[in-house]
C-alpha positions as CSV (number, residue, x, y, z in Angstrom):
1,M,31.1,6.9,9.8
2,S,28.3,4.7,11.1
3,V,25.1,5.5,9.1
4,R,22.1,6.8,11.1
5,V,18.9,7.8,9.4
6,R,15.4,8.5,10.5
7,F,11.8,8.4,9.3
8,A,9.8,11.1,10.9
9,P,6.0,11.0,10.2
10,S,3.4,13.3,11.7
11,P,0.4,11.5,13.2
12,T,-2.2,13.6,11.5
13,G,-3.5,10.8,9.1
14,S,-2.7,7.5,7.6
15,L,0.7,6.5,6.1
16,H,0.6,8.0,2.6
17,I,2.2,6.0,-0.2
18,G,4.7,8.8,-0.7
19,S,5.7,8.8,2.9
20,A,6.0,5.0,2.8
21,R,8.4,5.3,-0.1
22,T,10.5,7.8,2.0
23,A,10.5,5.4,4.9
24,L,11.5,2.5,2.6
25,F,14.4,4.4,1.1
26,N,15.7,5.3,4.6
27,W,15.3,1.7,5.7
28,L,17.0,0.2,2.6
29,F,19.9,2.7,3.0
30,A,20.3,1.8,6.7
31,R,20.1,-1.9,6.1
32,H,22.5,-1.8,3.1
33,E,25.0,0.2,5.0
34,K,24.4,-1.9,8.2
35,G,23.5,1.4,9.9
36,T,20.6,2.5,12.3
37,F,17.1,3.2,11.3
38,I,15.3,5.5,13.8
39,L,11.5,6.2,14.0
40,R,10.7,9.6,15.2
41,V,7.1,10.9,15.6
42,E,6.8,14.6,14.8
43,D,3.7,15.3,16.9
44,T,4.3,18.9,17.9
45,D,1.0,19.9,16.3
46,L,-1.0,19.0,19.4
47,L,-4.3,19.9,17.8
48,R,-4.0,17.7,14.7
49,S,-1.9,14.8,16.1
50,E,-3.9,11.8,17.2
51,E,-2.8,8.5,18.9
52,S,-5.1,6.6,16.5
53,H,-3.2,8.0,13.5
54,M,0.1,7.1,15.1
55,K,-1.0,3.5,15.7
56,T,-2.1,3.3,12.0
57,I,1.3,4.5,10.9
58,L,3.2,2.1,13.1
59,D,0.9,-0.8,12.0
60,S,1.5,0.1,8.3
61,L,5.3,0.2,8.8
62,E,5.2,-3.2,10.5
63,W,2.9,-4.6,7.8
64,L,5.5,-3.5,5.2
65,G,8.3,-5.1,7.2
66,L,10.1,-1.8,7.8
67,D,11.4,-2.6,11.3
68,W,13.1,0.2,13.2
69,D,16.2,0.1,15.6
70,E,15.3,3.0,17.8
71,G,12.0,4.6,18.7
72,P,9.3,5.5,18.3
73,I,10.6,8.8,19.8
74,L,7.8,11.4,20.3
75,Q,8.7,15.1,19.9
76,S,5.8,16.0,22.2
77,S,7.8,14.5,25.1
78,R,10.9,16.8,24.3
79,F,9.4,20.3,24.5
80,E,11.7,21.2,27.5
81,L,14.7,20.2,25.4
82,Y,13.7,22.5,22.5
83,D,13.0,25.3,24.9
84,D,16.5,25.0,26.4
85,F,18.1,25.4,23.0
86,A,15.9,28.4,22.1
87,K,17.0,30.1,25.4
88,K,20.7,29.5,24.5
89,L,20.1,31.3,21.2
90,L,18.4,34.2,23.0
91,Q,21.3,34.4,25.4
92,K,23.8,34.6,22.5
93,D,21.6,37.2,20.8
94,L,21.3,34.9,17.8
95,A,17.5,35.0,18.4
96,Y,15.1,37.5,19.8
97,L,11.5,37.7,21.2
98,D,8.8,38.9,18.9
99,E,5.3,39.2,20.4
100,G,5.9,36.0,22.5
101,A,7.5,34.0,19.7
102,V,11.2,33.4,19.3
103,R,12.8,34.4,16.0
104,L,16.2,33.3,14.7
105,R,18.3,36.0,13.2
106,M,18.8,34.6,9.6
107,P,22.3,35.1,8.2
108,K,22.4,37.3,5.1
109,K,24.6,35.1,2.9
110,K,24.7,32.2,0.5
111,M,24.2,28.7,1.8
112,V,25.5,25.8,-0.2
113,V,24.5,22.2,0.3
114,K,25.6,19.2,-1.8
115,D,22.5,17.0,-2.2
116,L,23.3,13.4,-2.9
117,I,20.5,13.3,-5.5
118,H,20.2,16.9,-6.9
119,G,23.9,17.8,-6.6
120,E,25.0,21.2,-5.4
121,M,22.2,23.6,-4.3
122,V,22.9,27.3,-3.6
123,F,20.5,29.4,-1.5
124,D,21.1,33.2,-1.3
125,L,19.5,34.2,2.0
126,A,20.4,37.8,1.4
127,A,18.7,38.1,-2.0
128,E,15.5,36.2,-1.4
129,A,12.7,37.9,0.6
130,Q,11.3,34.6,1.8
131,F,14.3,34.2,4.2
132,E,13.1,36.6,6.8
133,D,14.0,36.0,10.4
134,L,12.7,32.5,11.2
135,V,10.2,31.7,14.0
136,I,11.7,28.8,15.9
137,T,9.3,28.8,18.9
138,K,5.7,29.9,18.6
139,S,4.0,32.3,21.1
140,N,2.3,29.3,22.7
141,G,5.7,27.8,23.5
142,T,5.7,25.0,21.0
143,P,8.7,24.6,18.7
144,T,8.3,25.0,14.9
145,Y,8.9,22.1,12.6
146,N,12.3,23.3,11.4
147,F,13.6,24.0,14.8
148,A,12.5,20.7,16.5
149,C,13.7,18.8,13.4
150,V,17.3,20.2,13.5
151,V,17.6,19.8,17.3
152,D,16.5,16.1,17.1
153,D,18.6,15.3,14.0
154,A,21.6,16.7,15.7
155,L,21.1,15.0,19.1
156,M,20.2,11.7,17.4
157,K,23.4,12.0,15.4
158,I,21.6,11.6,12.1
159,T,24.2,11.3,9.3
160,H,21.9,11.4,6.3
161,V,18.6,13.2,6.0
162,I,16.6,11.4,3.3
163,R,13.3,13.0,2.6
164,G,10.9,14.2,-0.2
165,D,12.1,17.0,-2.4
166,D,9.1,19.1,-1.2
167,H,11.4,19.7,1.8
168,I,14.1,21.4,-0.3
169,S,12.6,24.8,0.6
170,N,13.2,23.9,4.3
171,T,16.8,23.1,3.8
172,P,18.3,26.6,3.9
173,K,16.3,27.5,7.0
174,Q,17.6,24.4,8.7
175,L,21.1,25.0,7.6
176,A,20.9,28.4,9.4
177,I,19.7,26.7,12.6
178,Y,22.5,24.1,12.4
179,E,25.0,26.9,12.1
180,S,23.6,29.0,14.9
181,L,23.6,26.1,17.3
182,G,27.0,24.9,16.2
183,F,25.8,21.5,15.2
184,P,27.5,19.4,12.5
185,I,25.5,19.4,9.2
186,P,24.3,16.0,7.9
187,L,24.3,14.9,4.3
188,F,21.0,15.5,2.5
189,A,19.2,13.5,-0.1
190,H,15.9,14.8,-1.4
191,I,14.0,12.1,-3.3
192,P,11.5,13.0,-6.1
193,L,7.8,13.2,-5.5
194,I,5.4,10.5,-6.7
195,L,2.8,11.8,-9.3
196,G,-0.3,10.2,-10.7
197,E,-0.4,9.1,-14.3
198,D,-1.8,12.5,-15.3
199,R,1.4,14.0,-13.7
200,S,-0.6,15.7,-10.9
201,R,0.1,15.1,-7.2
202,L,-1.1,11.7,-6.2
203,S,-4.5,12.0,-4.6
204,K,-7.6,9.9,-3.7
205,R,-9.1,11.1,-7.0
206,T,-6.8,8.7,-8.9
207,G,-7.3,5.7,-6.5
208,A,-5.8,4.4,-3.2
209,T,-3.1,6.6,-1.6
210,S,-2.5,5.1,1.9
211,I,-0.9,1.9,2.9
212,T,-4.0,0.9,4.8
213,E,-6.1,1.2,1.6
214,F,-3.6,-0.9,-0.4
215,R,-3.7,-3.6,2.3
216,D,-7.5,-3.6,2.3
217,L,-7.5,-4.0,-1.4
218,G,-5.6,-7.2,-1.0
219,Y,-2.1,-6.3,-2.1
220,L,0.9,-8.2,-0.6
221,P,3.3,-6.1,1.5
222,E,6.4,-7.4,-0.4
223,A,4.8,-6.4,-3.7
224,I,4.2,-2.9,-2.4
225,V,7.8,-2.7,-1.1
226,N,9.1,-4.0,-4.4
227,Y,7.0,-1.5,-6.4
228,L,7.8,1.5,-4.2
229,A,11.5,0.8,-4.5
230,L,11.2,1.1,-8.3
231,L,9.6,4.6,-8.1
232,G,12.7,6.7,-8.6
233,W,15.4,3.9,-8.5
234,S,16.1,0.8,-10.5
235,P,18.3,-2.3,-9.8
236,K,20.8,-3.9,-12.0
237,N,19.5,-5.1,-15.4
238,N,16.3,-3.1,-14.8
239,R,14.7,-6.1,-13.1
240,E,11.1,-5.6,-12.0
241,V,10.5,-8.4,-9.4
242,V,13.1,-7.8,-6.7
243,P,12.3,-9.2,-3.2
244,P,13.2,-7.1,-0.1
245,K,16.5,-9.0,0.6
246,E,17.8,-8.3,-2.9
247,L,16.6,-4.7,-2.7
248,I,18.8,-4.3,0.4
249,E,21.8,-5.7,-1.3
250,E,21.5,-3.5,-4.4
251,F,20.1,-0.2,-3.0
252,S,22.1,3.0,-3.5
253,I,20.8,6.4,-2.6
254,V,23.0,8.2,-5.1
255,K,21.4,6.2,-7.9
256,V,17.9,7.6,-7.1
257,N,16.5,9.6,-10.1
258,K,16.0,13.3,-9.5
259,N,12.8,13.4,-11.7
260,A,9.3,12.8,-10.3
261,A,8.2,9.2,-10.3
262,I,4.9,8.2,-12.0
263,F,2.6,5.8,-10.0
264,N,1.2,3.2,-12.4
265,N,-1.6,0.9,-10.9
266,D,-1.3,-1.6,-13.8
267,K,2.4,-2.0,-13.0
268,L,1.7,-2.5,-9.3
269,D,-1.0,-5.1,-10.2
270,W,1.4,-7.0,-12.4
271,I,4.1,-7.1,-9.7
272,N,1.5,-8.2,-7.1
273,L,0.4,-11.0,-9.4
274,Q,4.0,-12.3,-9.6
275,Y,4.1,-12.5,-5.8
276,M,0.7,-14.0,-5.6
277,K,1.7,-16.9,-7.9
278,T,4.6,-17.9,-5.7
279,A,3.1,-17.1,-2.2
280,E,2.2,-20.0,0.1
281,T,-1.5,-20.7,-0.1
282,K,-1.9,-21.0,3.7
283,R,-0.5,-17.4,4.0
284,L,-3.0,-16.2,1.4
285,V,-5.8,-18.0,3.2
286,A,-5.0,-16.0,6.4
287,L,-4.8,-12.7,4.6
288,T,-8.1,-13.4,2.7
289,R,-9.8,-14.5,5.9
290,S,-9.1,-11.0,7.3
291,L,-10.6,-9.4,4.1
292,L,-13.7,-11.6,4.3
293,E,-14.3,-10.7,8.0
294,K,-14.2,-7.0,7.1
295,E,-16.8,-7.6,4.4
296,G,-19.1,-9.5,6.9
297,Y,-18.4,-12.8,5.3
298,A,-16.9,-14.5,8.4
299,G,-17.7,-18.2,8.6
300,R,-19.2,-18.4,5.1
301,V,-16.5,-20.8,3.9
302,S,-14.3,-23.3,5.7
303,E,-10.5,-23.0,6.0
304,A,-10.1,-26.1,3.7
305,Q,-12.5,-24.7,1.1
306,L,-10.9,-21.3,1.1
307,E,-7.5,-23.0,0.5
308,E,-9.0,-24.8,-2.4
309,V,-10.5,-21.7,-3.8
310,L,-7.2,-19.8,-3.6
311,T,-5.3,-22.6,-5.2
312,L,-7.8,-22.5,-8.1
313,F,-7.9,-18.7,-8.5
314,K,-4.5,-17.3,-7.3
315,T,-2.7,-17.5,-10.7
316,R,-5.3,-15.1,-12.1
317,L,-5.8,-12.8,-9.2
318,K,-4.0,-9.4,-9.3
319,T,-5.1,-8.8,-5.7
320,L,-6.7,-10.9,-3.0
321,R,-9.6,-8.4,-3.1
322,E,-10.4,-9.7,-6.6
323,L,-11.3,-13.0,-5.1
324,L,-14.2,-11.3,-3.3
325,D,-15.4,-10.2,-6.7
326,M,-14.7,-13.3,-8.8
327,G,-15.7,-15.7,-6.0
328,R,-18.5,-13.6,-4.4
329,F,-21.0,-16.4,-5.2
330,L,-19.2,-18.6,-2.7
331,F,-19.7,-16.1,0.2
332,E,-23.2,-14.8,-0.4
333,E,-26.5,-16.6,0.1
334,K,-27.8,-15.9,-3.4
335,V,-26.0,-15.7,-6.7
336,T,-26.4,-12.4,-8.5
337,Y,-26.1,-12.0,-12.3
338,G,-24.1,-9.3,-14.0
339,E,-25.5,-7.7,-17.1
340,E,-23.7,-10.0,-19.5
341,A,-24.6,-13.1,-17.5
342,A,-28.3,-12.1,-17.4
343,K,-28.3,-11.6,-21.2
344,E,-26.8,-15.0,-21.7
345,L,-29.4,-16.8,-19.5
346,L,-32.3,-14.9,-21.0
347,G,-31.1,-15.6,-24.5
348,N,-32.0,-19.3,-24.2
349,P,-35.0,-20.1,-22.1
350,K,-34.4,-23.9,-22.8
351,L,-31.5,-23.7,-20.4
352,A,-34.0,-23.9,-17.5
353,S,-34.7,-27.6,-18.3
354,D,-30.9,-28.3,-18.8
355,F,-30.1,-26.8,-15.4
356,Q,-32.9,-28.7,-13.7
357,E,-31.7,-32.1,-15.1
358,I,-28.0,-31.4,-14.5
359,S,-28.7,-30.3,-10.9
360,S,-30.6,-33.5,-10.2
361,R,-27.8,-35.7,-11.6
362,L,-25.2,-33.8,-9.6
363,E,-27.2,-34.1,-6.4
364,K,-27.2,-37.9,-6.7
365,L,-23.3,-38.0,-6.8
366,P,-22.0,-39.9,-3.7
367,S,-18.7,-37.9,-3.9
368,F,-18.6,-34.4,-5.4
369,E,-15.2,-34.7,-7.1
370,T,-13.9,-33.0,-10.3
371,E,-13.8,-36.2,-12.3
372,K,-17.3,-37.3,-11.3
373,I,-18.7,-33.8,-12.0
374,E,-17.1,-33.9,-15.5
375,E,-18.6,-37.3,-16.2
376,V,-22.1,-36.1,-15.3
377,I,-22.0,-32.9,-17.4
378,R,-20.2,-34.4,-20.4
379,G,-22.6,-37.3,-20.3
380,Y,-25.5,-34.9,-20.4
381,I,-23.9,-33.1,-23.3
382,A,-23.5,-36.3,-25.2
383,E,-27.1,-37.2,-24.7
384,K,-28.3,-33.9,-25.9
385,N,-25.8,-34.1,-28.8
386,V,-24.9,-30.4,-28.6
387,P,-21.6,-28.5,-28.6
388,A,-20.0,-28.6,-25.2
389,K,-19.8,-24.8,-25.0
390,E,-23.7,-24.6,-25.2
391,I,-23.9,-26.3,-21.8
392,I,-20.6,-25.7,-20.0
393,H,-20.5,-22.0,-20.3
394,P,-24.2,-21.5,-19.3
395,V,-23.6,-23.7,-16.2
396,R,-20.6,-21.5,-15.3
397,V,-22.9,-18.4,-15.5
398,A,-25.7,-20.0,-13.5
399,V,-23.4,-21.1,-10.7
400,T,-21.1,-18.1,-10.4
401,G,-23.1,-15.2,-11.8
402,G,-20.2,-14.3,-14.1
403,T,-18.9,-15.2,-17.5
404,V,-15.3,-15.8,-16.6
405,S,-13.8,-18.4,-14.1
406,P,-11.2,-21.1,-13.8
407,G,-12.0,-24.6,-15.2
408,L,-15.7,-25.4,-14.6
409,F,-15.4,-28.9,-13.2
410,E,-12.7,-27.9,-10.7
411,L,-14.7,-24.8,-9.8
412,L,-17.8,-26.8,-9.1
413,A,-15.9,-29.3,-6.9
414,V,-14.6,-26.4,-4.8
415,T,-18.0,-24.8,-4.7
416,G,-19.5,-27.9,-3.2
417,K,-22.5,-30.0,-4.0
418,E,-25.0,-28.0,-1.9
419,K,-24.2,-24.6,-3.3
420,T,-23.8,-25.8,-6.9
421,V,-27.2,-27.5,-6.9
422,K,-28.8,-24.6,-5.1
423,N,-27.4,-22.0,-7.6
424,L,-28.5,-24.1,-10.6
425,R,-32.0,-24.4,-9.3
426,F,-32.1,-20.7,-8.5
427,A,-31.1,-20.1,-12.2
428,V,-34.1,-22.3,-13.2
429,E,-36.5,-20.1,-11.2
430,W,-34.8,-16.9,-12.4
431,I,-35.1,-17.8,-16.1
432,T,-38.7,-18.9,-15.7
433,S,-39.7,-15.7,-13.9
434,H,-37.9,-13.5,-16.4
435,S,-38.9,-15.2,-19.6
436,G,-42.6,-14.6,-19.4
């Protein structure tokens, strides 16, 4: 049997992290089995579906690297098809009209499905009141979700329906539709939901929830894919850094855990850091450039300078977005001091004269290189006969506005002579005006 799976988002919003994990599991399964991954857009809700949302979803899938073999297929272009099948059920008296809507006569019996993750599930349609006759076409002529879903899955020859376990309640309804239409029933695999660390449904209250948000926060797509794959499934030896190619080789849908997965931002940050360390700097430059443009910092630093900055910072960045925070002094006209930085500068008014002298010496350097910068600052420290930390750390604060950074001399070289001198002299003025 040639595997055929589908991912079927509704274009009513961005691609949620839970939906992205569903898409990923379908994609991994298809690629592992050398099958077909189909993208179907379930846009039968004409009032809420928007083309802009569809574009965002497609862009997010492409950014994650989840390429599809067929589609996107829009349900809104297939209304005649669904209507034809509804009419066939009416003709066979398996459905009837009810105030303009078409209702399927639900069988009063037990329905059994063997779920690849949850095992055998039994639904007693006779005993449970919720299984009343099912609306398959609304009075306005549009098909309901369950009806369009079954018709499409059958006609697209879907072999495995892999979706979130919030769809388990839809399964018996869909089984009844399959049976009424005489369609073969696919295999089902309902994957567990993703919960926040407080074990509630993942929501904006606990942080980013859409792929677009994670991209804008500066996460790498391969890190997101890696982390999502670990939410409910684990590779051999419980490895945590598993690139997409290896995920495909190892993935097994039957090894997905049936319990809810807990989204842990710290774990995602750690995985992203591992990919950041090994990523090509030029690629990180391109991604960072995009973030800078969105922040209005376009043109503030050259390509070469940005590459140097990333080389210096990338082993300590959990996300590219952090560069905008740690390196904000590079992109803004004026340096701003955090609370701790301000206390440090105000705690020693004599620093103003130190910064003035160091800035003058640095300004005279014919070449602003790490070694030359170190010579100037260490020479000044020797003249003053003070511990190095009493000068080096305050200079870091004065130039960056923060108390933590990579090695000072390398940092100043990347910052450049003009901005380094400018920020030191700004610190002189700031200390003087705040120490009165």
